[in-house]
Steps between C-alpha positions, in 0.01 A plus 500: 500500500163649383224491753188304416188723439254495787167403379219717651120453515460757217724291281266191549199732423662633178589161384153364563340798343699436185423125491122581539496746221697260276224242566227755403386573854482806707684587813350750751613657824221475748399723781263364764306753700499384868677170439851535639717215381304396192697397180651793294449362158234335273586291210213498243573199283242205476336647810616729767792393726617705803872515547738617762856547379788473751874543489670153496463322836271762644170362659158658547470731805248380759221739392566391133474131589171571688348682194617228255335238740174709499504506121572122485213428744264672249629296204745768369848355460793729523855439386825602658788522264862566608706403202509509126462119510186530702358753261581267207316209687194728584474595124542129403215413744264772363576398133466132564179525702268689264148419612290663215536736215275784420353511144 
């Protein structure tokens, strides 16, 4: 019997990257100087959205949760995606909640 493919964090990242580009946005890997645990990715599509991708069922580590909380406290929402379905829901959220358009 063939074994099911194990989905890894990078698989979710690649999937999200493809979805963002298909929607006309940009997907960027982010390096934070002096901020251990900050989100790894930025989605530039109708604004900027910080994203942390995880393998299915994996949770944020304590230092990551603290950094995400710091960002939320300052009004910067972050998203944790651990499945293709969550990536799809994230994209639907962005595309449904366009606040303004640039002319």
